[in-house]
C-alpha positions as CSV (number, residue, x, y, z in Angstrom):
1,M,-0.1,0.1,0.0
2,T,1.3,3.4,-1.0
3,L,0.1,7.0,-0.6
4,R,0.9,9.5,-3.2
5,I,1.7,12.8,-1.9
6,A,2.1,16.0,-4.1
7,S,3.5,19.3,-3.8
8,Y,3.0,22.5,-6.1
9,N,3.6,26.1,-5.7
10,I,0.9,27.7,-7.6
11,H,2.3,31.2,-7.7
12,K,-1.1,32.7,-6.8
13,C,-2.7,31.1,-9.9
14,V,-0.2,33.3,-12.1
15,G,1.2,31.5,-15.0
16,V,4.5,32.3,-16.9
17,D,2.3,34.1,-19.5
18,R,1.3,36.4,-16.5
19,R,-2.4,35.4,-16.8
20,R,-4.1,34.6,-13.6
21,D,-5.9,31.4,-14.4
22,P,-7.3,29.3,-11.5
23,H,-9.0,26.8,-13.9
24,R,-5.7,26.1,-15.1
25,I,-4.4,25.1,-11.9
26,I,-7.4,22.9,-11.3
27,D,-6.4,21.1,-14.4
28,V,-3.1,20.4,-13.3
29,L,-4.3,19.2,-9.8
30,N,-6.7,16.8,-11.5
31,T,-3.5,15.1,-13.3
32,L,-1.5,14.6,-10.5
33,D,-3.3,11.3,-9.3
34,A,-2.4,12.2,-5.7
35,D,-4.1,11.5,-2.2
36,V,-2.8,14.4,-0.6
37,I,-1.4,17.8,-2.1
38,A,0.6,20.5,-0.3
39,L,0.1,23.8,-2.0
40,Q,2.1,27.0,-1.7
41,E,1.2,30.6,-2.7
42,V,-2.5,29.8,-2.7
43,D,-3.4,33.4,-1.3
44,R,-2.7,36.7,-2.7
45,R,0.2,38.4,-0.9
46,R,-1.2,41.7,0.3
47,G,-3.8,43.1,2.5
48,A,-6.0,40.2,4.1
49,R,-4.5,37.6,2.0
50,P,-7.8,36.7,0.1
51,A,-7.5,33.3,-1.6
52,A,-6.1,33.0,-5.1
53,L,-7.7,29.6,-5.6
54,S,-11.1,29.3,-4.3
55,A,-12.3,26.6,-2.0
56,S,-15.5,26.4,-3.9
57,L,-13.7,25.8,-7.3
58,I,-11.7,22.9,-5.8
59,E,-14.6,21.2,-4.3
60,A,-16.8,21.6,-7.5
61,E,-13.9,20.5,-10.2
62,T,-11.8,18.1,-8.3
63,D,-11.9,14.8,-6.2
64,F,-10.1,16.9,-3.4
65,R,-11.6,18.4,-0.3
66,T,-10.4,21.6,1.6
67,I,-9.9,20.4,5.1
68,E,-10.1,22.3,8.3
69,Q,-6.9,23.8,8.8
70,P,-5.4,27.1,10.0
71,R,-6.0,30.2,7.9
72,T,-4.1,33.6,7.8
73,G,-7.2,35.6,7.3
74,P,-11.0,35.1,7.0
75,D,-10.9,34.9,3.3
76,S,-7.7,32.9,3.0
77,L,-7.3,29.5,1.7
78,G,-4.2,28.6,3.5
79,W,-1.8,29.5,6.4
80,H,1.0,31.6,5.3
81,G,0.1,30.9,1.9
82,Q,-0.1,27.2,2.3
83,A,-2.8,24.7,2.4
84,F,-3.5,20.9,2.1
85,L,-6.1,19.3,-0.2
86,V,-7.0,15.8,0.9
87,K,-8.7,13.2,-1.6
88,R,-12.2,12.2,-0.6
89,G,-11.9,8.8,1.3
90,V,-8.6,9.7,3.0
91,E,-9.2,10.4,6.7
92,M,-7.9,13.4,8.2
93,L,-7.0,13.2,12.2
94,S,-5.9,16.8,12.6
95,C,-4.1,19.9,10.9
96,T,-2.2,22.4,12.9
97,G,-0.2,25.5,12.1
98,I,3.4,25.9,13.1
99,E,5.1,29.4,13.2
100,L,8.5,29.3,11.9
101,P,11.5,31.8,12.9
102,G,13.0,34.2,10.3
103,L,13.1,37.6,9.2
104,E,9.8,37.3,7.3
105,P,6.5,35.6,8.4
106,R,6.4,31.9,7.6
107,G,4.8,29.1,8.8
108,A,4.5,25.4,8.3
109,L,1.5,22.9,8.6
110,H,1.4,19.6,10.3
111,L,-1.3,17.2,8.8
112,S,-2.0,13.9,10.5
113,L,-4.0,11.4,8.5
114,K,-5.0,7.7,8.0
115,A,-5.8,5.8,5.0
116,E,-7.9,2.5,5.4
117,E,-5.9,0.2,7.4
118,D,-2.6,2.4,7.4
119,L,-0.6,3.8,10.1
120,P,-1.2,7.4,11.4
121,F,1.0,9.3,9.1
122,S,2.2,12.9,9.7
123,I,3.1,15.3,6.7
124,F,4.7,18.7,7.3
125,A,4.2,21.2,4.5
126,A,6.5,24.1,4.2
127,H,7.5,27.1,2.0
128,L,10.9,28.3,3.5
129,G,12.2,31.8,3.5
130,L,14.7,33.2,1.1
131,R,17.7,33.5,3.3
132,R,19.7,30.3,4.3
133,T,20.2,31.7,7.7
134,D,16.4,31.6,8.3
135,R,15.9,28.2,6.5
136,R,18.5,26.7,8.9
137,A,16.5,27.9,11.9
138,Q,13.2,26.9,10.2
139,W,14.7,23.4,9.7
140,T,15.5,23.0,13.3
141,R,11.9,23.8,14.1
142,I,10.5,21.4,11.6
143,A,12.9,18.6,12.5
144,K,11.8,19.1,16.1
145,E,8.2,18.5,15.1
146,M,8.9,15.7,12.9
147,L,10.7,13.7,15.7
148,A,7.8,14.5,18.2
149,A,5.4,12.7,15.9
150,S,7.2,9.4,16.3
151,P,6.2,6.6,16.4
152,S,4.3,7.6,13.4
153,P,6.0,7.8,10.1
154,A,6.5,11.4,9.0
155,L,7.7,13.4,6.0
156,A,8.1,17.0,4.9
157,I,7.4,18.2,1.5
158,G,7.2,21.7,-0.2
159,D,9.1,24.5,-1.6
160,F,12.2,24.7,0.5
161,N,14.0,27.7,-1.5
162,E,17.4,25.7,-1.4
163,W,19.5,25.9,-4.5
164,S,22.3,23.9,-2.9
165,G,22.2,20.0,-2.7
166,R,24.2,19.7,0.5
167,N,24.0,23.1,2.3
168,G,21.3,24.3,4.5
169,F,19.9,21.0,5.6
170,E,22.4,20.5,8.6
171,A,19.4,20.0,11.1
172,L,18.0,17.0,9.3
173,G,20.4,14.4,10.7
174,G,18.6,11.2,10.7
175,F,16.3,12.4,7.8
176,T,16.8,11.8,4.2
177,V,16.3,14.6,1.7
178,H,15.1,13.7,-1.7
179,A,15.0,16.0,-4.8
180,P,12.9,14.6,-7.5
181,G,14.3,16.9,-10.3
182,A,14.5,20.5,-11.3
183,T,11.4,22.4,-10.7
184,Y,12.2,26.1,-11.2
185,P,11.8,28.2,-13.3
186,S,9.1,26.0,-14.8
187,V,9.9,27.1,-18.5
188,A,13.4,25.7,-18.2
189,P,13.9,24.2,-14.9
190,V,17.4,24.1,-13.3
191,G,16.6,24.6,-9.6
192,K,15.7,21.8,-7.2
193,L,13.7,23.9,-5.0
194,D,10.8,21.6,-4.4
195,R,12.0,18.5,-2.3
196,I,10.7,15.7,0.2
197,V,12.2,14.8,3.5
198,T,11.5,11.3,4.9
199,C,12.2,9.6,8.2
200,N,13.4,6.0,8.5
201,R,9.7,4.6,9.1
202,A,8.7,5.7,5.5
203,H,10.1,5.1,2.3
204,I,9.7,6.6,-1.2
205,T,9.0,3.7,-3.9
206,H,8.7,6.5,-6.7
207,M,8.8,10.0,-7.0
208,S,8.9,12.4,-10.2
209,V,8.6,15.9,-11.2
210,H,5.3,16.4,-13.2
211,D,6.5,18.2,-16.4
212,T,4.0,18.8,-19.1
213,Q,3.1,21.5,-21.4
214,L,0.5,22.5,-19.2
215,T,2.6,22.6,-15.9
216,R,5.2,24.7,-17.8
217,R,2.8,27.4,-18.3
218,A,0.4,27.3,-15.3
219,S,2.9,28.5,-12.6
220,D,6.5,29.2,-12.2
221,H,7.1,26.1,-10.4
222,L,6.7,22.5,-11.5
223,P,4.7,20.1,-9.2
224,I,6.4,17.1,-7.7
225,W,5.0,13.9,-6.4
226,A,6.2,10.8,-4.4
227,D,4.7,7.4,-3.7
228,I,5.3,6.6,0.1
229,G,5.5,3.1,1.3
230,G,6.1,1.6,4.7
231,L,2.7,2.9,6.1
232,R,0.7,-0.4,6.4
233,R,0.4,-1.8,9.9
234,R,2.3,-4.9,10.5
235,R,0.0,-8.1,11.4
């Protein structure tokens, strides 16, 4: 039994052609074939942070549901611009927000869920800061939360804003950092900014960047996905 987890920075639904097109983002979400999607930049950046991608459109046009989760403002879809979408039939146990240290306001989400006979499973979604000093502090906080989730399997996924393959992840001793491939900029990707971190109680069976003509236009990031194994309760 595997669970497909995806992550997508939707750039407030503005594509590389500078058009704001939520329906185009919906088309991408429907092609990911994921059980859970972590989204970044789901809300506008200024003012009360209203949703750039509406919950009503998601509910009407996809097999995902918007869950009870922290929100930055009354009209926001997400928490610091991030939101989880969960496929109907996957049981959500809880979703909480984590304030992250740094020069600019950032936060992470902790989703606890269960699918059929699988073990309870924790997913941490994050869109980390632009400064490596801040990202190191943010990883220290997230790693502490991931360790606290034990004995449940845990992973982190999102836009980690790290160009280096070796620096910036020093706080993740005991965890494994996976880069499915280059995701940014979407028209000619060179940066592996979107990644996955796993503990030793969960393993990735397959992972990839979702690179199509549509995803190269819809946002400035390409989505990533991973099939996660090791979740089935031992009998």
